Structure formats: C-alpha cells, structure tokens
N, C-alpha and C positions, 0 to 999 in steps of 0.2 A: 319491603318497607324498611327503612332505617329509622330506629327509634332512639332518641337520646333523652336521658333524664337528667335535669339540671337543678332539681329542687331537693334541698337537704332534708326537709321534713317528711318526705314521703316514705311510708313504712309498708305500703302494699301496692303492688302494681299488677294490673290485669290487662293483657293485650290479646283480645279475642279476634278470631276469624281473620287472620292475616296469612299471607303466603310465606314470607320469609322475613327475618328480622335481625337486626344487630342491636344489642343493648349496651349502652355505656352509662354507668352510674358513677358519678364523680363526687357526690357529697355524701355517699355511704349511708343513706337512710333506709333504703328498701330492705326489708326483712322477709317479706313473703311476695312471691312473683308467681302469677298464674297465666299460663298460655293455653286457652281453651278454644277448641274448634280450629286449630291451626293446621292447614293443608300442607304437610311437609312429608315427603316420601322418605327422606333419610335425615333425621334430626342431627345426626353426628356430623353431617357435611354442611347443613343449611343454617345452623345457629352459631353466631359468634358472640361470645361474652367478653366484655371488657374486664381485664384483670383487676382493676381497681374496685370492682364491684363484688368480688368473690368473698371477702372476709365478713360480710354483714348479712347476706341472705341465708336464712336457715330452713326456709320452706318453698319448695317449687312444685307447681302442679301443671302437668300436661294432660288435661282432661279432653276426651273426644278429639284428640289430635290423630295424626296418621303417621305410624312409624313401624318398622319391623323389629327393632331392638332398642334398648335404652341407650341413649347417647353416652358413650364412655367419658367424654371429656367434661361432662357436667360436674363430676365429682373432683376432678383436678382443678377446675375453675372456681367452683364453689367449695372452698376447703372447709367450711363450717356447716355444710348441709346436713340437717338433722331429719328432715321429712320430705319424701318424695312420692307424689301421687301421679302415676302414669296409667290410670285405669281408662277403660273404654278407648283404647288407642291402637289396637290391632297388633300389639307386641306378639311376636311369634316365638322368640327364643330368649334365653337368659345365658349370655356369653360368660364363661367362667372368668374372663378378664375384666368384665364390665365394672365390678365393684372394688377393684384394687385400691382405689383412693377414697373409698367410702367408709373410712374408719369412724366417722362421727355420725353416721346415718343410724337413727333410732327407729323410724317408721318408714316401711316401704309398701306401697299399695299398687299391686300389679293385677288387681281384679278385673274381670270382664274384659279379657283379651283373648289371644289365640294360642296360648301356650299348650303344647302337647306333651312334653316331657321335661324333666328336670335332671340334668346331669351332675355327676360328682363335682363338688366344689363350686357350684353355680353361684354362690354368694360369698365366695373367698374374698375377704378384705372387709366385709361389713360386720366387723367383730362387735360393734355397739348395738347392733339391731335388737330391738325388743318386740316389735310388732311387725309381722309379715302376713300380708293379705294376698293370697293366690287363688281366691275363690272365683267361681264363674269363668273358668277357662275350659280347656279340652284335655287336661292333664291325665294321662293314662299310665304313666311310668315315672317313678322317682327312684333315683339311684341311692345306694346305701349311704354314700357320703355327701349327699346334696347339701344337707345342713350342718356339715362337719364343724365349721368354725363358729357357729352361732351359739356360743355357750352361755349367753345370758338372755336368750330369746324367751319371751314370756307368753306371747300370743301368736298362734299359727292358725291360719284360716285356709282350709283346703276344700271347702264345701262346693257342690255343684260342679264337679269334675267327672272324670270317667275312670276313676281308680277302681280296680278289681282286687288287687293284692297290694300289700305293703311289705317290703322287705324287713326282715326282723331287726336289723341294726339301724334302720333309718333314723330313729329318734335317740340313738345312743349318746350323743353329746348334749342333749337338750335337757340338762339336769333341772333348770329353773323354769321349765315350761309350766304354765298354769292354766292356759286355755287352749284347747285343740278342737277344731271344728272340722269334721269329716262327713257331715250329713250330706245327703243327695248325691251319693256316688254309686258304685256298683260292687262294693266290697262284699265278698262271699265268706271270708273268714279272716281272722286276725292271729298272728303268731302269739303263742303263750308268753314269750318273754319280750314282747314288743316295748313294754313300758318299764322294763327292768331298771333303766338308768334315770327315769323321770322321778324326781323326789316326791312331788305332790301335784296333782291336778285339781284345780278348783272346778273346772267345767270340761266335760268330755261329751261332744255331740256326735252320735252315730246314727241319727235318724235317717229313715228312708234309704237303707241299703238292703242287701240280700243276706245278711248274716244269720247263720243257723245256731251258733252257740258263742258264748263269751266265757272263756277260761283263761285266766292269766296267772303266771308265776308270781307277779307282783303288780299290783295296781292300787295306789292310794288316790282316791278321788272323792271330791265332795258331792258333785252332781253328775249323773250319768243319764243321757237321753238316748235310748235305743228303740224308740217307737217306730212302728212301720217297718219291721224287718221280718224275718221268718225264724225267729229265735224259738228253739225248743228247750235249751238248757242255758242256765247262767249261774255262775258261782257266786256265793255270798261274799260281798266285799265289806270287810270290817271298817267302820268309821264313816261309811257313806250316809249322807243326810238326805239326798233327794235321788229317786230312781224312777225313771219313766219307761214303762215297758208295754204300753197299750198297743194293740193291732200287731200281735205276734202269734206264735203257735205254741205258746206255753200252756200246759194243762197239768192238773194234779195227778200224782201217782196213786 
C-alpha cells in the first residue's frame, strides 16, 4: 500500500495491519506515527519515508510488527526522533551501527522481543538516551561496554531475561542511573564493585533471582527489592529507606 498524507493539521497517524507502505508527509504536521501489526520481514528494505517528513515526527511505534532488527535508516530519515517503541516485534539483534544517527533519541522500548545477547557499543550514537527498556527478552549475556556511551541514562529495564552473571564493569559509565530493574532473571551473584560508578539509585529491583548474598563496595540506593532469592547475608546499606527481603534464607545468628 502507498499512503500519502496531505493534511497539515494531522499530529498523529496510525497505519495498522498493512503489508508495506510509503509515507509522504508534505505539510509537516505529523508528530507521532504508529505502525502496528505490520507484516514486514525486513523493515529496512520495505519502508520508504519521504524526506520532507523527517523534521517533525518525534515518536514512532512499531508494535506487534515483524522484523529481525531495527531499521537503521529510520534515524537518518527522522532526524528529530525522540521516542521509538519496537516492542513485540521479533527483534533478534541490536546492530552496533543501528543507532549512529540516533543522537536525539530519549526513549527506546525493545521489550518483549527475541534478543539473546548485547554486544559492546550496541547503542553507540544514542548519546541522549534516558530510558531503555530491554525487558522480556532472552538476554543471557551483556558485554562490558554495551552501555558505554549512555552517560545520561536514567532508567534501565532488564527484567524477565536469562541473565546469570553481570560483568563487573557493565555499569561503569552509567553515573546518572536512578532506576535499574533486574528482577526475574537467573542471577546467582553480583560483583562487589558492580555499582561503584553509579552515583545514586532510587530503585533497584533484584526480585526473583537466585542470589545468595548482597555485599557491595559502594551502593547508594533508596529502595531495594530482593524478595524471592536465596539470600543468607546482606550488608547494611546506609541511607536506604525501603528494603524488601521476604522469601529468602536469612536467619538470626
């Protein structure tokens, strides 16, 4: 299907359940565009965006679509793209070159896909990213420099994956991180200096893992939820206001 928009007052456009499409926006009104249930094997080849459209759209959603990886050209065509939702779409990999032109992207939702590993510099170029949702995937491995350039990231969601270990330097550049969700994984232990570079966490979710102890060189956190683990020991964290430890193996000496 070829779809053309000619109405200058349109600010939201949703094109559901189509096979392939070309969008041409000439009066620059569309700011949010949704492509839901689109049957496309390779978005990078099947979608063509008119260049006149790119400066005004800042939110794009590919929900319940079919693709293997994020279409690289979406960021070069949408130069002001700030929010991208490509959840429930079968994404299998994060190409290190995908985000080269994503310097204005603030929110990226890649949850509920088929990601299995995250390689070094996977989000290189997305320097403005503040919210990254990678929950409900099959991630079992995260390289040390996966988040290397995300220096202003505030929220990172990694729940419902298959993580067993985290490399000790994986969060080294995330100084501004305030929310970290690691619940519903298979974590057995965490490195003592895992959070040395993180200034302050408002929320840390570790619920439903297999952790036996929590001992950190540095951890400034407001709320820690470590319910449903196998914890036997946990260090006292100064300044913490909320601590949830039910359903563990902690007992008095």
